[in-house]
C-alpha positions in Angstrom: 0.1 -0.2 0.0 1.6 3.6 -0.6 2.7 5.3 2.0 0.3 8.5 1.2 -2.6 5.9 1.4 -1.8 4.5 4.1 -1.5 8.1 6.1 -4.7 8.9 4.6 -6.4 6.0 5.9 -4.6 6.5 9.2 -5.8 10.0 9.8 -9.5 8.8 8.5 -9.7 6.5 11.4 -8.5 9.3 13.8 -11.0 11.5 12.7 -14.2 9.3 12.2 -13.6 8.2 15.9 -16.6 6.0 17.3 -18.5 6.8 14.2 -17.1 4.7 11.9 -19.0 1.8 13.2 -19.5 0.2 9.7 -15.9 0.5 8.7 -14.5 -1.1 12.0 -17.8 -3.8 12.4 -15.5 -6.6 12.6 -13.6 -5.3 15.8 -17.2 -5.8 17.5 -17.4 -9.6 17.1 -13.5 -9.5 18.4 -13.9 -7.3 21.5 -16.9 -9.4 22.7 -19.5 -7.5 22.4 -22.2 -10.0 22.0 -25.1 -8.9 24.0 -28.1 -6.3 24.7 -27.8 -3.0 22.0 -24.7 -4.0 20.5 -26.2 -7.1 19.4 -29.4 -5.4 18.4 -27.7 -2.8 16.3 -25.1 -5.5 14.5 -28.0 -7.3 13.7 -30.1 -4.5 12.2 -27.2 -3.1 9.9 -26.4 -7.2 8.7 -30.1 -6.9 7.6 -30.1 -3.9 5.5 -26.8 -4.7 3.9 -28.0 -5.4 0.6 -29.4 -4.3 -2.5 -27.3 -1.6 -4.3 -25.4 -1.0 -1.0 -21.8 -1.1 -1.9 -20.8 -2.2 1.2 -22.8 -5.0 1.0 -21.3 -9.1 0.3 -24.0 -9.9 -2.1 -24.1 -10.1 -5.4 -27.2 -8.0 -5.8 -27.9 -6.2 -8.7 -26.5 -2.3 -9.4 -23.3 -3.6 -7.7 -20.0 -1.9 -9.4 -18.6 -3.5 -12.5 -15.5 -3.2 -14.3 -12.9 -0.3 -13.0 -15.5 0.9 -10.5 -15.9 -2.9 -8.9 -11.6 -3.1 -9.0 -11.7 0.8 -7.1 -14.1 -0.7 -4.4 -12.3 -3.7 -3.8 -9.1 -1.9 -3.4 -10.9 0.3 -1.2 -11.9 -2.6 1.2 -9.0 -4.3 1.0 -6.6 -1.0 2.5 -9.7 -0.7 5.1 -9.3 -4.9 6.2 -5.3 -4.1 6.1 -5.7 -1.1 8.4 -7.9 -3.1 10.9 -5.5 -6.1 10.6 -2.7 -3.5 11.9 -5.0 -2.0 14.8 -6.0 -5.8 15.8 -2.1 -6.9 15.6 -1.3 -3.7 17.9 -3.5 -4.0 20.1 -3.6 -7.9 20.6 0.4 -7.4 21.4 -0.7 -5.1 24.0 -2.7 -7.5 25.5 0.1 -10.0 25.9 2.4 -7.7 27.9 2.6 -8.5 31.6 -0.9 -7.1 33.7 -0.5 -4.6 36.0 -1.1 -6.5 39.3 -1.8 -4.6 42.5 1.7 -5.6 44.1 3.1 -3.2 41.4 1.7 -0.6 42.6 3.8 1.7 45.0 3.2 0.9 48.5 1.9 4.0 51.0 2.8 3.0 55.0 -0.4 3.3 57.2 -1.0 6.6 58.7 1.2 8.6 56.0 -0.8 11.7 54.5 -2.2 11.6 51.6 -1.8 14.6 49.3 -4.6 17.1 48.9 -7.1 16.7 45.9 -6.0 18.9 43.1 -7.9 22.2 43.3 -10.4 21.9 40.6 -10.7 25.1 39.6 -10.7 29.0 41.1 -13.9 30.5 43.0 -15.2 32.0 40.0 -15.4 28.9 37.6 -16.3 26.0 40.4 -19.2 26.6 43.1 -19.0 25.3 46.1 -19.5 21.9 47.1 -22.9 20.7 49.1 -22.1 20.9 52.9 -21.7 17.2 53.0 -18.3 17.6 51.0 -16.5 19.5 53.3 -15.3 17.1 55.8 -11.7 16.5 56.1 -10.2 13.4 56.2 -7.1 11.1 55.4 -8.0 8.3 53.5 -6.0 5.5 52.5 -6.3 4.7 48.6 -7.2 1.4 47.8 -8.2 -0.4 44.9 -8.0 -1.9 41.0 -8.6 0.4 38.0 -9.0 -0.4 34.7 -9.2 1.8 31.7 -9.9 1.6 28.4 -9.3 3.9 25.3 -11.9 3.9 22.0 -11.3 2.9 18.6 -8.1 3.9 16.9 -7.3 4.4 20.3 -3.5 3.9 19.4 -3.9 7.1 18.2 -6.2 9.2 19.9 -8.1 8.7 23.3 -4.9 9.0 24.7 -6.3 10.7 27.8 -6.8 7.7 29.1 -3.3 7.4 29.8 -3.0 10.5 31.4 -5.7 9.7 33.4 -4.0 6.1 34.5 -1.0 8.0 35.5 -2.6 10.2 37.7 -4.5 7.3 39.5 -1.2 5.0 39.9 0.3 8.6 41.6 -2.4 8.2 44.6 -0.9 4.3 45.1 -3.6 2.8 43.3 -3.0 -0.1 40.5 -3.9 1.2 37.1 -4.2 -0.4 33.7 -5.2 1.2 30.3 -5.3 -0.3 27.0 -8.0 -0.8 24.0 -11.5 -1.6 23.7 -10.7 -4.9 21.7 -9.0 -6.8 24.5 -11.3 -5.8 27.6 -12.3 -9.6 27.8 -8.4 -10.5 28.7 -8.8 -8.6 32.2 -12.0 -10.6 33.4 -10.4 -13.7 34.8 -7.5 -11.7 36.4 -9.9 -9.2 37.6 -12.2 -11.7 39.5 -9.1 -13.8 41.0 -7.8 -10.8 42.3 -11.1 -9.6 43.8 -11.8 -12.7 45.7 -8.3 -13.5 46.7 -8.0 -9.8 48.6 -11.4 -7.6 48.0 -10.7 -3.6 47.1 -12.7 -1.5 45.4 -13.1 -1.4 41.4 -12.8 1.4 39.1 -14.0 1.3 35.3 -13.7 3.9 33.3 -14.0 3.9 29.4 -13.9 6.6 26.5 -16.1 6.1 23.6 -15.8 2.4 22.2 -13.9 2.0 25.4 -17.3 3.3 27.3 -19.2 0.7 26.1 -16.1 -2.0 27.0 -16.2 -0.5 30.8 -20.2 -1.4 31.0 -19.7 -4.8 29.1 -16.9 -5.6 31.6 -19.3 -4.1 34.5 -22.0 -6.8 33.4 -19.3 -9.5 33.2 -18.6 -8.6 36.9 -22.0 -8.7 38.3 -22.1 -12.4 36.4 -19.7 -13.4 39.0 -21.4 -11.5 42.1 -18.3 -8.7 42.1 -19.2 -4.9 43.4 -18.2 -1.9 40.9 -17.2 0.8 43.5 -17.4 3.2 40.4 -18.1 3.0 36.5 -17.0 6.3 34.4 -18.0 6.7 30.5 -16.8 9.0 28.6 -18.9 9.6 25.2 -20.2 5.9 24.6 -21.7 5.1 21.8 -25.2 5.4 21.6 -25.7 1.3 21.3 -24.0 1.1 24.9 -25.9 -1.3 27.1 -27.3 0.2 30.1 -26.2 0.1 34.1 -26.3 -3.2 35.7 -27.3 -3.6 39.2 -23.5 -4.4 40.4 -22.7 -0.7 39.8 -22.3 1.4 43.1 -22.1 4.6 41.4 -21.7 5.5 37.9 -21.3 9.0 36.0 -21.9 9.4 32.1 -20.2 12.5 30.4 -21.3 12.5 27.2 -22.6 15.2 24.3 -26.2 14.5 22.7 -25.0 16.2 19.6 -22.2 14.1 18.9 -22.5 11.8 16.4 -19.1 10.0 16.8 -20.6 9.0 20.7 -23.7 10.9 22.2 -24.6 7.5 24.5 -27.0 8.5 27.0 -26.9 5.5 29.0 -29.4 4.6 31.3 -29.9 2.7 34.8 -30.6 -1.2 33.8 -33.3 -3.2 35.8 -32.5 -3.5 39.7 -30.0 -0.7 39.4 -30.4 1.2 42.4 -27.1 3.1 43.0 -25.6 6.5 42.7 -26.0 7.6 39.1 -25.2 11.3 37.2 -25.2 11.9 33.8 -23.8 14.9 32.2 -24.7 16.3 28.9 -22.2 18.5 27.5 -23.5 19.6 24.5 -23.2 23.2 25.4 -19.6 22.9 25.8 -18.4 23.9 22.1 -14.5 23.7 23.4 -15.2 19.8 23.9 -15.8 17.2 21.3 -15.8 13.7 21.0 -11.8 13.3 20.9 -10.8 15.7 23.7 -13.7 15.2 26.0 -11.4 12.5 28.1 -8.3 14.8 28.1 -10.1 17.7 30.1 -8.0 18.4 33.3 -10.9 19.6 35.7 -13.1 16.2 35.2 -10.0 14.5 35.4 -8.7 15.3 38.5 -12.6 15.3 40.1 -12.5 11.6 38.9 -8.8 10.9 40.7 -10.6 12.8 43.9 -13.6 10.2 43.8 -10.7 7.4 43.0 -8.8 7.9 46.0 -12.0 8.4 48.4 -13.8 5.0 47.6 -12.0 2.8 50.2 -13.4 5.4 52.7 -17.1 6.5 51.1 -19.7 3.9 51.6 -22.3 4.0 48.8 -25.4 3.2 50.8 -25.3 6.8 52.3 -28.0 8.4 53.9 -31.4 9.3 52.4 -32.5 8.2 48.6 -30.4 8.7 45.7 -32.0 10.4 42.9 -30.6 10.0 39.4 -29.4 13.4 38.2 -29.9 14.2 34.5 -28.1 17.3 33.8 -27.8 19.5 30.5 -24.7 21.6 32.0 -25.0 25.3 30.5 -21.9 26.7 28.3 -21.0 29.0 31.2 -20.9 26.5 33.6 -18.1 24.8 35.1 -18.4 20.8 35.3 -19.0 19.4 38.6 -19.3 15.9 39.2 -22.0 15.2 41.7 -22.5 11.6 42.5 -26.5 11.6 42.6 -29.2 13.6 44.2 -31.0 14.0 47.4 -34.1 14.9 48.1 -34.9 18.2 50.8 -37.9 19.5 52.4 -38.4 23.2 52.4 -40.9 25.8 54.3 -43.4 27.8 53.1 -41.6 31.2 51.3 -38.2 29.0 50.3 -37.4 29.2 46.6 -34.9 27.5 44.7 -32.7 30.2 44.9 -32.9 30.2 48.9 -32.3 26.4 48.8 -28.7 26.9 46.2 -27.9 29.4 48.9 -28.2 27.0 51.8 -26.5 24.1 49.9 -24.2 26.0 48.2 -24.9 24.5 44.8 -25.8 26.4 41.5 -29.1 27.6 40.9 -29.3 26.5 37.4 -28.8 22.4 38.7 -32.1 23.2 40.9 -33.8 24.7 38.1 -33.0 21.8 35.8 -34.2 19.4 38.3 -37.2 20.5 39.6 -38.1 22.8 37.1 -40.3 26.1 37.8 -39.3 29.8 38.3 -36.1 30.2 40.7 -37.6 33.0 42.4 -41.1 31.7 42.9 -42.3 30.8 46.6 -42.3 26.9 47.3 -44.8 25.5 49.3 -44.2 24.2 52.8 -43.1 20.5 53.0 -42.3 20.4 49.3 -39.7 17.9 48.2 -36.9 19.5 46.2 -33.8 17.8 45.0 -30.7 18.7 45.8 -27.2 17.6 44.0 -24.7 16.4 46.2 -21.2 14.4 46.6 -20.4 11.3 48.7 -18.0 12.0 50.9 -15.6 9.8 53.1 -16.9 8.9 56.5 -13.5 8.0 57.7 -11.8 9.7 61.2 -8.5 11.4 60.3 -5.9 8.5 60.0 -7.9 5.8 60.5 -7.4 2.9 57.9 -10.4 1.2 56.8 -11.3 -2.3 56.2 -15.0 -1.9 54.3 -14.4 -2.7 50.8 -18.2 -2.2 49.7 -21.8 -1.8 50.8 -23.1 -3.9 47.6 -25.2 -6.6 48.0 -25.5 -8.7 44.7 -29.0 -7.7 43.2 -29.5 -10.4 41.0 -28.9 -10.3 37.0 
């Protein structure tokens, strides 16, 4: 293949991202996505690939002939070669020794943990709710599995930086392409059963789909997932399984290469928060996972997992938020209901709980300054926070009890 042609194909793959499902359809089978929405989508695509469709493998009338057929065959050959290139590179990565907990830095008991990185200055990020102000010393524990998306050897590299940040806290973190997620399952199950620690799954693009499938595989083994985060997964990503304690989705509904608005699956009762960044034009599919402020918040959550019970006091109300263009992205874990008094307004509630007014307006509806009724229920976004006393080691791993499949 001429070098210029290969370069054009590589660039096309990078820019296509997760929009190129047809081009990379063979990778679905290789990656093991065989159930749920992914399988349904593939089936529907196969049933429509007939007639005049130049990508159809059938011999329908109207198919290219002569020079046009030759050009189509050459293009398909180039695509197959590119797919093979990615698959071989990904398999080579899969054969490398997996990161184990033993390779992570050891933090002595009682050693101070570095203060979480500041999210932004006071002008950009609203103050945290009252329950997030407790200062604790947390001994980081856990195992993190991160997955890049399609063409992850070229783009989706923000996942590598995020993995490095997680490792710097003393938590083991592996990162790989979505194609090889199944190769980590058995080891993850063995590690958890030998020494239970919080499991963290994070994926970008098709890596987000892989993270959801990984969680479902752990659910089949009755193993909890303490935190699952997806960055702009595909629209065919499966629902959140019931073994997930905390789920965060950061996506753009306007993005044709991702745009997956993942919902809670049957029997899911964990903490759920979905953030639609369609109004943030500075963020697109191929840089959403690189946003520093979001990464910093995720690292803080990962560090606190060992001391943060999922069964927080009060009801966990799912959050579905469209973040305004001029608002900072603050990753709450879920909502919690509060009752108000006659004469209160959403504005006074926002001031009381130190949350931005736009979030209360989106969640509850109504005018920001309209008077509320005595005893009216208002949902306020909240952070789950550690309950550990300063310097205390925690032995609790998870509050999750298998909820069935």
